[in-house]
Residue frames relative to the residue before (quaternion, step in Angstrom):
aa qw qx qy qz dx dy dz
M 1.0000 0.0000 0.0000 0.0000 0.00 0.00 0.00
L 0.6430 0.5254 -0.3286 0.4502 3.61 0.93 -0.83
L 0.6372 0.5200 -0.3307 0.4629 3.62 0.93 -0.84
F 0.6440 0.5244 -0.3173 0.4579 3.58 0.93 -0.87
L 0.6794 0.4885 -0.2958 0.4607 3.59 0.85 -0.89
C 0.6371 0.5218 -0.3330 0.4593 3.60 1.00 -0.75
C 0.6464 0.5263 -0.3237 0.4477 3.58 0.97 -0.79
L 0.6070 0.5639 -0.3564 0.4319 3.60 1.10 -0.59
C 0.6545 0.5248 -0.3094 0.4478 3.59 1.16 -0.53
L 0.6425 0.5428 -0.3189 0.4369 3.59 1.21 -0.42
P 0.4971 -0.6195 0.4937 0.3542 3.62 -1.07 0.58
V 0.6681 -0.5130 0.3517 0.4084 3.57 -1.18 0.55
S 0.6591 0.5399 -0.3205 0.4140 3.58 0.93 -0.88
A 0.5649 0.6171 -0.3900 0.3849 3.61 1.18 -0.40
W 0.7992 0.2098 -0.1496 0.5431 3.61 1.08 -0.44
A 0.4690 0.6774 -0.4483 0.3466 3.60 1.22 0.03
G 0.3210 -0.7112 0.5887 0.2111 3.54 -1.15 0.67
V 0.2551 -0.7454 0.5929 0.1663 3.58 -1.06 0.69
D 0.0805 -0.8226 0.5620 0.0312 3.58 -0.69 1.07
L 0.7825 0.1139 -0.1058 0.6029 3.59 1.30 0.04
V 0.1717 -0.7181 0.6631 0.1230 3.53 -1.14 0.78
Q 0.1199 -0.8026 0.5844 0.0062 3.54 -0.72 1.15
V 0.0806 -0.7997 0.5948 0.0099 3.58 -0.74 1.08
D 0.1038 -0.7531 0.6483 0.0424 3.55 -0.91 1.03
K 0.2850 -0.8022 0.5031 0.1489 3.56 -0.13 1.31
S 0.6561 0.5329 -0.3301 0.4201 3.61 0.93 -0.79
D 0.7313 0.3748 -0.2203 0.5255 3.60 1.12 -0.66
R 0.3402 -0.7553 0.4829 0.2839 3.59 1.35 -0.12
Q 0.5073 0.6234 -0.4265 0.4149 3.57 0.93 1.00
M 0.0961 -0.7478 0.6533 0.0695 3.55 -1.18 0.71
R 0.1008 -0.7966 0.5957 0.0197 3.56 -0.86 1.04
L 0.2476 -0.7228 0.6259 0.1567 3.52 -1.11 0.81
L 0.1171 -0.8303 0.5447 0.0135 3.57 -0.68 1.13
D 0.1214 -0.7080 0.6907 0.0835 3.49 -1.27 0.71
G 0.7654 -0.1240 0.0287 0.6309 3.55 0.06 1.31
D 0.7842 -0.2540 0.2174 0.5227 3.58 -0.72 -1.08
E 0.5783 0.6041 -0.3643 0.4097 3.59 1.28 -0.18
V 0.3270 -0.7189 0.5811 0.1964 3.57 -0.91 0.96
V 0.2666 -0.7890 0.5420 0.1129 3.56 -0.58 1.23
A 0.7868 -0.0842 0.0915 0.6045 3.58 1.03 -0.83
T 0.1303 -0.7583 0.6342 0.0761 3.55 -1.24 0.59
Y 0.0706 -0.8003 0.5954 0.0045 3.56 -0.96 0.95
S 0.3862 -0.6422 0.6008 0.2782 3.55 -1.20 0.59
I 0.1586 -0.8251 0.5409 0.0388 3.58 -0.86 0.97
S 0.2571 -0.6800 0.6535 0.2110 3.50 -1.42 0.30
L 0.2047 -0.7783 0.5874 0.0855 3.54 -1.13 0.76
G 0.7185 -0.3882 0.3296 0.4737 3.55 -1.26 -0.42
G 0.6965 -0.5198 0.3273 0.3708 3.56 -1.27 0.37
S 0.7542 0.2195 -0.1448 0.6017 3.60 1.27 -0.31
P 0.0225 -0.9073 0.4195 0.0198 3.56 0.70 1.12
Q 0.6366 0.5557 -0.3583 0.3969 3.61 1.03 -0.57
G 0.7568 0.3263 -0.2816 0.4914 3.54 -0.91 1.01
H 0.5931 -0.5939 0.4352 0.3258 3.53 -1.33 0.43
K 0.5308 -0.6065 0.4888 0.3338 3.56 -1.10 0.72
T 0.0599 -0.8257 0.5608 0.0111 3.60 -0.76 1.00
Q 0.8160 0.0055 -0.0081 0.5780 3.58 1.19 -0.33
E 0.6591 -0.4984 0.3962 0.4003 3.50 -1.31 0.43
G 0.8189 0.2778 -0.2078 0.4572 3.55 -1.02 0.87
D 0.5432 0.6444 -0.4083 0.3506 3.63 1.19 -0.05
Q 0.3664 -0.7739 0.4433 0.2652 3.60 1.35 -0.03
K 0.4906 0.6306 -0.4433 0.4065 3.56 1.10 0.75
T 0.3626 -0.6693 0.6008 0.2441 3.52 -1.27 0.53
P 0.4942 -0.6715 0.4425 0.3301 3.63 -0.77 0.90
E 0.2468 -0.7360 0.6096 0.1608 3.53 -1.28 0.47
G 0.5784 0.5602 -0.4452 0.3918 3.55 -1.08 0.78
R 0.6119 -0.5345 0.4342 0.3891 3.53 -1.35 -0.28
Y 0.0310 0.7739 -0.6271 0.0825 3.53 -0.81 1.16
V 0.3916 -0.6844 0.5524 0.2703 3.57 -1.31 -0.15
L 0.3726 -0.6592 0.5976 0.2637 3.56 -1.14 0.69
D 0.0866 -0.8977 0.4320 -0.0023 3.53 0.03 1.32
Y 0.8152 -0.0484 -0.0452 0.5754 3.63 1.15 -0.12
K 0.3981 -0.6887 0.5588 0.2344 3.52 -1.28 0.56
N 0.1434 -0.7735 0.6135 0.0698 3.56 -1.10 0.76
E 0.1505 -0.8120 0.5613 0.0543 3.57 -0.43 1.23
A 0.6902 0.4331 -0.2733 0.5113 3.61 1.28 -0.15
S 0.2494 0.8077 -0.4869 0.2196 3.55 1.05 0.86
G 0.5443 -0.5799 0.4908 0.3557 3.56 -1.31 0.26
Y 0.6724 0.3766 -0.2556 0.5837 3.53 1.40 -0.03
H 0.6301 -0.5242 0.3862 0.4231 3.58 -1.22 0.29
R 0.8139 -0.2309 0.0736 0.5280 3.54 -0.06 1.40
S 0.0365 0.8038 -0.5937 0.0140 3.58 -1.16 0.46
M 0.1671 -0.7425 0.6397 0.1076 3.51 -1.35 0.42
H 0.3975 -0.7681 0.4677 0.1823 3.54 -0.69 1.18
I 0.2829 -0.7109 0.6241 0.1586 3.54 -1.14 0.86
S 0.5074 -0.7208 0.3967 0.2561 3.59 -0.81 1.03
Y 0.3410 0.7047 -0.5310 0.3243 3.61 1.09 0.68
P 0.5989 -0.2178 -0.7704 0.0175 1.67 -1.90 1.64
N 0.3567 -0.6872 0.5768 0.2603 3.56 -1.13 0.60
E 0.7661 -0.3708 0.2491 0.4620 3.58 -1.29 -0.05
A 0.6669 0.4993 -0.3024 0.4632 3.60 0.92 -0.89
D 0.6326 0.5281 -0.3328 0.4584 3.61 0.97 -0.82
T 0.6698 0.5044 -0.2878 0.4627 3.56 0.92 -0.95
R 0.6518 0.5206 -0.3045 0.4598 3.58 0.95 -0.91
Q 0.6776 0.4925 -0.2954 0.4593 3.61 0.88 -0.93
A 0.6539 0.4996 -0.3160 0.4722 3.60 0.98 -0.80
K 0.6432 0.5266 -0.3217 0.4533 3.56 0.96 -0.87
A 0.6407 0.5320 -0.3208 0.4512 3.60 1.00 -0.82
R 0.7094 0.4138 -0.2455 0.5150 3.59 1.14 -0.58
G 0.4782 -0.7033 0.4140 0.3245 3.58 1.28 -0.04
V 0.5965 0.5417 -0.3716 0.4613 3.59 1.13 0.63
S 0.5161 -0.5892 0.5072 0.3593 3.55 -1.32 0.20
P 0.4475 -0.6974 0.4791 0.2894 3.62 -0.92 0.79
G 0.4435 -0.6529 0.4831 0.3790 3.58 1.20 -0.43
G 0.0187 -0.7999 0.5999 0.0027 3.55 -1.26 -0.10
F 0.7081 0.4473 -0.3531 0.4170 3.53 -1.34 -0.28
I 0.2627 0.7381 -0.5597 0.2700 3.55 0.89 1.00
M 0.0369 -0.8334 0.5475 -0.0650 3.55 -0.67 1.16
V 0.3213 -0.5869 0.6738 0.3136 3.44 -1.49 0.09
H 0.1392 0.8179 -0.5449 0.1215 3.61 -0.66 1.01
G 0.5383 -0.5813 0.4986 0.3517 3.52 -1.39 0.17
Q 0.7581 -0.3554 0.2867 0.4656 3.53 -1.23 -0.51
R 0.6365 -0.4958 0.4068 0.4284 3.57 -1.23 0.43
N 0.5780 -0.6052 0.4134 0.3588 3.58 -0.93 0.90
G 0.7947 0.2658 -0.2390 0.4906 3.53 -0.91 1.04
F 0.7385 0.3976 -0.2222 0.4971 3.59 1.25 -0.24
G 0.2714 0.7957 -0.5001 0.2077 3.60 1.20 0.40
W 0.6154 0.5723 -0.3306 0.4296 3.56 1.11 -0.72
F 0.6733 0.5134 -0.2741 0.4560 3.59 1.23 -0.53
A 0.3954 0.7660 -0.4381 0.2550 3.61 1.31 -0.11
P 0.6267 0.5459 -0.3762 0.4096 3.67 0.88 -0.72
V 0.6907 0.4157 -0.2726 0.5252 3.60 1.17 -0.47
L 0.6806 0.5246 -0.2983 0.4155 3.59 0.78 -1.04
Q 0.6660 0.5346 -0.3206 0.4097 3.60 0.95 -0.78
Y 0.5879 0.5419 -0.3815 0.4638 3.61 1.26 0.05
F 0.7186 0.3926 -0.2206 0.5298 3.59 1.31 -0.15
D 0.4027 -0.6395 0.5826 0.2991 3.55 -1.31 0.37
W 0.0520 0.8603 -0.4941 0.1138 3.55 -0.15 1.33
T 0.5745 0.5959 -0.4010 0.3924 3.63 1.18 -0.10
N 0.5303 -0.6006 0.4811 0.3559 3.57 -1.32 -0.08
G 0.7781 -0.2344 0.1392 0.5659 3.58 1.26 0.34
C 0.5369 0.6110 -0.4001 0.4223 3.55 1.31 -0.05
I 0.4173 -0.6443 0.5704 0.2924 3.55 -1.39 -0.01
A 0.0881 -0.8288 0.5525 0.0039 3.58 -0.51 1.21
I 0.0427 -0.7507 0.6593 0.0090 3.52 -1.18 0.82
T 0.6550 -0.4932 0.3621 0.4433 3.60 -1.22 0.07
N 0.6630 -0.5210 0.3591 0.4001 3.58 -1.23 0.37
S 0.6664 0.4807 -0.3199 0.4717 3.61 0.90 -0.81
E 0.6290 0.5092 -0.3356 0.4821 3.60 1.06 -0.66
M 0.6343 0.5253 -0.3332 0.4589 3.59 1.04 -0.75
D 0.6125 0.5319 -0.3514 0.4674 3.60 1.03 -0.69
E 0.6634 0.4866 -0.3011 0.4821 3.58 0.94 -0.87
F 0.6211 0.5558 -0.3248 0.4469 3.59 0.96 -0.93
M 0.6930 0.4831 -0.2762 0.4583 3.58 0.84 -1.02
S 0.6638 0.4934 -0.3142 0.4661 3.61 1.09 -0.59
L 0.7326 0.4384 -0.2309 0.4666 3.60 1.12 -0.57
V 0.7518 0.3838 -0.1926 0.5005 3.59 1.06 -0.74
T 0.1995 -0.7942 0.5663 0.0931 3.56 -0.80 1.02
Q 0.6490 -0.4875 0.4178 0.4081 3.52 -1.32 0.40
G 0.7550 0.3543 -0.2769 0.4773 3.57 -0.92 0.93
T 0.5000 0.6446 -0.4350 0.3812 3.59 1.27 -0.09
P 0.4151 -0.7020 0.5095 0.2745 3.63 -0.87 0.85
I 0.1426 -0.7471 0.6428 0.0910 3.53 -1.26 0.60
D 0.1477 -0.7825 0.6037 0.0385 3.54 -0.82 1.09
I 0.0608 -0.8190 0.5696 -0.0331 3.57 -0.49 1.26
R 0.0412 0.8094 -0.5779 0.0957 3.56 -0.69 1.18
W 0.4194 -0.6281 0.5679 0.3271 3.55 -1.29 0.28
């Protein structure tokens, strides 16, 4: 009985599992889903040229398609981060055919270390190099809800 009562005090997100991260670049929204239920929604910032799929290093685009959040990085230059499995085999093949690097190290992350206080302003702009940025407190929640191996679906 005590365990049941304690669980009633916790928000749903405290015990919800996330089985998909859904990113809508055109609406600048990221949703964490448990089946059909939206567990959390975040406003996001993207790269300086967000429309379209990332095709090469330096294009300031966030990749589009289905990827996997494959590892957490607690020693990031930003307030925590989780790596997106870009580039996949097709991304690498297409970049190689054009003679360019596909780029990499695309992450979901918080604010640049030391600049968390500036998030209320920064989150109104696309300021990353192709990553997906949220506030530091949202990143803490994200890291507690999303496990390594969770798919991420990124669309315009």
